[in-house]
C-alpha positions as CSV (number, residue, x, y, z in Angstrom):
1,M,-15.1,91.1,-61.8
2,I,-16.9,90.3,-58.5
3,E,-20.6,89.4,-58.0
4,K,-22.2,89.5,-54.9
5,F,-25.4,87.4,-54.0
6,S,-27.7,85.6,-51.5
7,L,-28.6,82.0,-52.1
8,A,-31.4,80.7,-50.1
9,L,-30.9,76.9,-49.7
10,P,-33.7,74.6,-48.9
11,Q,-33.2,74.0,-45.2
12,G,-33.9,77.4,-44.3
13,I,-30.1,78.9,-44.6
14,T,-29.2,81.6,-46.6
15,L,-25.7,82.2,-47.8
16,S,-24.2,85.6,-48.8
17,C,-22.1,84.3,-51.9
18,R,-19.1,85.9,-53.9
19,A,-19.0,84.7,-57.6
20,S,-17.4,85.1,-60.7
21,G,-17.9,83.6,-64.3
22,D,-20.6,82.7,-65.7
23,R,-23.1,80.5,-64.7
24,G,-23.3,76.7,-66.6
25,R,-19.3,76.8,-66.6
26,P,-17.4,74.0,-64.9
27,V,-17.5,75.1,-61.2
28,L,-14.9,75.8,-58.8
29,L,-15.9,76.6,-54.9
30,F,-13.9,77.8,-52.4
31,L,-14.5,78.0,-48.9
32,H,-12.8,80.1,-46.0
33,G,-11.8,79.8,-42.8
34,F,-11.8,82.1,-39.2
35,P,-11.7,84.4,-38.7
36,E,-12.1,85.3,-42.5
37,G,-15.0,85.4,-45.2
38,A,-15.5,84.9,-48.5
39,F,-13.4,87.8,-49.9
40,V,-10.3,86.2,-49.3
41,W,-10.6,84.0,-52.7
42,D,-11.5,87.2,-54.8
43,A,-7.6,86.9,-56.7
44,Q,-8.6,82.8,-57.5
45,L,-12.2,84.0,-58.4
46,E,-11.4,86.6,-61.1
47,H,-8.1,84.3,-62.0
48,F,-10.2,81.4,-62.5
49,S,-13.0,83.0,-64.4
50,R,-11.3,83.9,-67.2
51,T,-11.3,82.0,-70.5
52,E,-7.4,81.6,-70.6
53,N,-7.3,80.2,-67.1
54,G,-10.3,77.6,-67.6
55,G,-13.1,79.9,-67.7
56,Y,-14.9,78.2,-65.2
57,R,-17.9,79.3,-62.3
58,C,-16.0,80.5,-59.1
59,V,-18.1,80.7,-56.0
60,A,-17.2,81.7,-52.7
61,P,-19.8,81.5,-49.7
62,N,-19.3,82.8,-46.5
63,L,-20.0,79.9,-44.3
64,R,-23.1,80.3,-41.8
65,G,-22.6,82.7,-39.1
66,F,-20.3,84.4,-41.4
67,E,-20.8,88.1,-42.8
68,R,-24.5,88.1,-44.0
69,S,-25.0,84.6,-44.1
70,S,-27.3,82.9,-41.6
71,A,-26.2,82.7,-37.9
72,P,-28.0,80.3,-35.9
73,S,-27.6,81.4,-32.2
74,E,-27.7,77.6,-31.2
75,V,-24.3,76.2,-30.8
76,S,-25.8,72.6,-32.4
77,A,-26.6,74.6,-35.5
78,Y,-22.8,74.3,-36.1
79,R,-22.6,70.7,-36.3
80,P,-20.1,69.5,-39.0
81,K,-22.9,67.3,-40.4
82,L,-24.9,70.7,-41.2
83,L,-22.1,72.6,-42.7
84,V,-21.8,69.6,-44.8
85,Q,-25.6,69.9,-45.7
86,D,-25.1,73.6,-46.8
87,M,-22.4,72.9,-49.2
88,A,-24.5,69.9,-50.6
89,A,-27.3,72.6,-51.3
90,L,-25.0,75.3,-52.8
91,I,-23.3,72.4,-55.1
92,A,-27.2,71.2,-56.3
93,I,-27.8,74.9,-57.1
94,E,-24.4,76.0,-58.7
95,A,-23.4,72.9,-60.4
96,E,-26.8,71.8,-61.3
97,T,-25.9,72.2,-65.4
98,Q,-22.7,69.9,-64.6
99,G,-24.6,67.1,-63.4
100,G,-24.3,68.4,-60.2
101,Q,-20.6,68.3,-59.6
102,L,-18.2,70.7,-58.8
103,A,-14.5,70.4,-61.4
104,A,-12.8,71.0,-57.8
105,L,-13.5,72.2,-54.3
106,V,-10.5,74.3,-52.6
107,A,-11.2,75.0,-48.8
108,H,-8.7,76.9,-45.9
109,D,-8.5,76.5,-42.4
110,W,-12.6,75.9,-41.1
111,G,-13.5,75.6,-44.6
112,G,-11.1,72.6,-45.2
113,A,-12.9,71.2,-42.1
114,V,-15.7,71.3,-44.2
115,A,-14.5,69.9,-47.1
116,W,-12.9,67.1,-45.6
117,N,-16.1,66.3,-44.2
118,L,-17.8,66.8,-47.3
119,A,-15.3,64.9,-49.5
120,N,-15.6,61.9,-47.5
121,Q,-19.0,61.4,-47.5
122,M,-20.4,62.8,-50.8
123,P,-17.4,62.5,-52.9
124,Q,-19.9,62.2,-56.0
125,L,-20.4,66.0,-55.6
126,M,-16.6,66.9,-56.8
127,K,-13.9,65.4,-59.0
128,R,-10.9,66.9,-56.9
129,L,-10.5,68.3,-53.4
130,V,-7.6,71.2,-52.6
131,I,-6.9,71.8,-49.0
132,I,-5.1,74.2,-47.7
133,N,-3.7,74.6,-44.1
134,S,-6.3,72.7,-42.9
135,P,-5.5,69.8,-40.9
136,H,-6.9,66.0,-41.7
137,P,-9.2,65.3,-39.2
138,G,-7.3,61.7,-38.6
139,V,-3.8,63.2,-38.3
140,F,-5.3,66.3,-36.5
141,L,-6.9,63.8,-33.7
142,R,-3.6,61.6,-33.5
143,E,-1.6,65.2,-32.8
144,L,-4.3,66.7,-30.2
145,K,-3.7,63.5,-28.2
146,S,-0.1,62.7,-28.6
147,S,2.1,65.8,-29.5
148,P,2.8,68.4,-26.7
149,A,3.4,70.5,-29.4
150,Q,-0.3,70.6,-31.2
151,Q,-1.8,70.8,-28.0
152,A,0.1,73.9,-27.3
153,A,-0.3,75.3,-30.6
154,S,-4.0,74.6,-30.6
155,A,-4.6,76.2,-27.1
156,Y,-6.2,79.0,-28.4
157,M,-9.5,76.8,-29.4
158,N,-9.9,77.0,-25.6
159,F,-10.3,80.6,-25.5
160,L,-12.4,80.4,-28.6
161,I,-14.6,78.9,-27.1
162,R,-15.4,80.7,-23.7
163,P,-19.1,82.0,-22.8
164,D,-17.7,85.7,-23.4
165,A,-15.4,84.9,-26.7
166,E,-17.0,87.4,-29.0
167,Q,-17.1,89.8,-26.5
168,L,-13.4,89.6,-26.0
169,L,-13.2,89.5,-29.5
170,V,-14.5,92.8,-30.3
171,Q,-12.9,95.0,-27.7
172,D,-10.3,97.3,-28.6
173,D,-11.3,97.6,-32.5
174,H,-10.8,93.7,-32.7
175,R,-7.5,94.0,-31.2
176,R,-7.1,90.1,-30.5
177,L,-8.2,89.2,-33.8
178,W,-5.8,91.6,-35.4
179,E,-3.0,89.8,-33.5
180,L,-4.5,86.6,-34.4
181,L,-3.9,88.0,-38.2
182,T,-0.1,89.2,-37.5
183,V,1.0,86.1,-35.5
184,G,3.9,84.8,-37.3
185,G,5.0,87.7,-39.2
186,A,8.3,89.1,-38.3
187,G,8.2,90.6,-34.8
188,H,4.2,90.5,-34.9
189,Q,4.5,93.5,-37.2
190,T,1.7,94.4,-39.6
191,P,2.1,92.4,-42.7
192,V,2.6,94.1,-45.9
193,W,-0.9,92.0,-47.0
194,L,-3.1,93.7,-44.4
195,T,-3.6,96.8,-45.7
196,D,-6.5,99.1,-44.7
197,E,-8.2,98.1,-48.0
198,V,-7.9,94.2,-46.2
199,K,-8.6,95.6,-43.0
200,A,-11.6,97.3,-44.3
201,Q,-13.0,93.9,-45.8
202,Y,-12.6,92.5,-42.4
203,R,-13.9,94.6,-40.3
204,E,-17.0,94.3,-42.3
205,V,-17.4,91.0,-42.0
206,W,-16.5,91.2,-38.1
207,S,-19.0,93.8,-37.6
208,C,-22.1,90.9,-38.7
209,G,-21.1,89.2,-35.4
210,L,-18.6,86.8,-34.3
211,R,-21.0,84.3,-32.5
212,G,-21.2,81.6,-35.1
213,G,-17.5,81.7,-36.0
214,C,-17.3,80.7,-32.0
215,N,-19.7,77.7,-31.8
216,L,-17.9,76.5,-34.7
217,Y,-15.2,75.8,-32.3
218,R,-17.9,75.0,-29.0
219,V,-19.3,72.2,-31.3
220,S,-15.9,70.7,-32.1
221,P,-14.3,68.1,-29.7
222,L,-11.1,68.4,-31.7
223,R,-9.2,70.7,-29.3
224,P,-6.6,70.3,-26.8
225,A,-8.0,68.6,-23.5
226,R,-8.2,70.2,-19.9
227,P,-8.6,68.8,-16.3
228,E,-12.3,69.9,-16.6
229,D,-12.8,68.6,-20.5
230,R,-11.5,66.2,-22.1
231,A,-12.1,67.5,-25.4
232,A,-10.2,65.2,-28.3
233,A,-8.8,63.1,-25.5
234,A,-12.5,61.4,-25.0
235,I,-13.2,60.7,-28.9
236,E,-12.4,58.0,-31.5
237,L,-13.0,58.6,-35.1
238,P,-14.1,55.3,-37.0
239,R,-11.5,54.5,-40.1
240,E,-14.9,55.0,-42.8
241,M,-14.9,58.7,-41.5
242,L,-11.5,59.5,-42.6
243,T,-10.6,57.9,-46.1
244,I,-10.8,60.4,-48.8
245,R,-11.0,58.4,-53.1
246,L,-10.5,61.5,-54.9
247,P,-7.5,63.1,-56.1
248,T,-6.3,65.6,-53.8
249,L,-3.8,68.2,-53.4
250,V,-2.4,69.4,-50.1
251,I,-0.7,73.0,-50.0
252,W,1.2,73.5,-46.6
253,A,2.8,77.1,-45.4
254,M,5.3,76.0,-43.6
255,D,5.4,78.3,-41.2
256,D,2.3,78.2,-39.8
257,I,2.7,78.5,-36.3
258,A,-0.8,76.8,-35.4
259,L,-0.6,74.0,-37.6
260,P,2.5,72.6,-37.7
261,P,4.4,70.6,-40.5
262,A,4.0,67.2,-37.9
263,L,0.3,67.5,-39.5
264,L,1.4,66.2,-42.9
265,E,2.7,63.2,-41.4
266,G,0.5,59.9,-42.3
267,L,-1.5,61.9,-44.8
268,A,-1.4,59.2,-47.4
269,D,-2.9,56.6,-45.0
270,Y,-6.2,58.1,-45.6
271,I,-6.0,59.6,-49.2
272,D,-6.0,57.2,-52.3
273,D,-4.3,59.9,-54.8
274,L,-2.8,62.3,-52.3
275,T,-0.2,65.5,-54.0
276,V,1.4,67.2,-51.3
277,R,3.1,70.8,-52.1
278,T,5.1,72.7,-49.2
279,V,5.3,76.1,-49.2
280,A,8.1,77.8,-47.3
281,D,8.0,81.4,-45.7
282,A,4.7,81.3,-45.5
283,S,2.1,81.5,-42.5
284,H,-1.5,80.5,-42.2
285,W,-2.5,83.5,-43.7
286,I,-1.2,81.6,-47.1
287,V,-4.1,82.7,-49.4
288,H,-3.2,86.7,-48.3
289,E,0.9,86.3,-48.3
290,Q,1.2,84.4,-51.6
291,P,-1.8,84.6,-53.3
292,Q,0.0,84.0,-57.0
293,Q,1.6,80.9,-55.3
294,V,-1.7,79.2,-54.4
295,T,-3.3,80.4,-57.8
296,E,-0.5,78.6,-59.5
297,L,-0.3,75.5,-57.5
298,I,-4.1,74.7,-58.0
299,A,-3.8,75.6,-61.3
300,S,-1.2,73.3,-62.4
301,F,-3.7,70.3,-60.0
302,L,-6.7,71.1,-62.2
303,R,-4.6,70.7,-65.2
């Protein structure tokens, strides 16, 4: 059974959350991406909260700017540092009886961007890290600088930073967003998982506003360079911002056209204890497409 609640953080941000499992148990925290919401993790919340599957307290917040979480209008309010602070504050509340430490942090897409930073800066807040199709920042920067294929695959980011992106995304019943969710499918047909019920959940998330999601892209320099915007070409990330000292599982759907498998190359240079599990015939939306496979891979790692 999924519990819905709002959690007020000390920094004045409120996060709308979904959860399953009793408070006081070891905590699994799940972070979603764009243009998604916390609901994408419902199958995992229900699975891992069952006693026979570990009996965890499972929590999935909507990131700031998504669904009914606080959505500051300023682009600067979406800096990685602030999203990391949100998650650190949430962990302090939810994992209070566990010494302020998660059993594991699980994240996909933009949630993964937050998770990589949190694991680097505050590794004491979690025992394990699980990343699903979200590129490590060091590897992603390398590919954005040197790979024409990655530059082309990430070109959509420069659409999402346009001043009018939110207005364009809501046109024609969110036509561009539905296309984003079907890219990679056979002939761009509506995928089996995108049922009327799931569409209704997406519409509910999107009806709360898209500015916060677009601001994540606007605030980040990790996007392809253009003549008027050097973006990734202008930055260097120091090594100390990129190392991960935690046991880390990376699950990678191999048919992700935005994040190709080249992003797995060189991961071990940054992560001390790395396990990689690739999944064939799955796209960027693997959490929807193969929820049982995702759950089994996470369960195996937790054991």
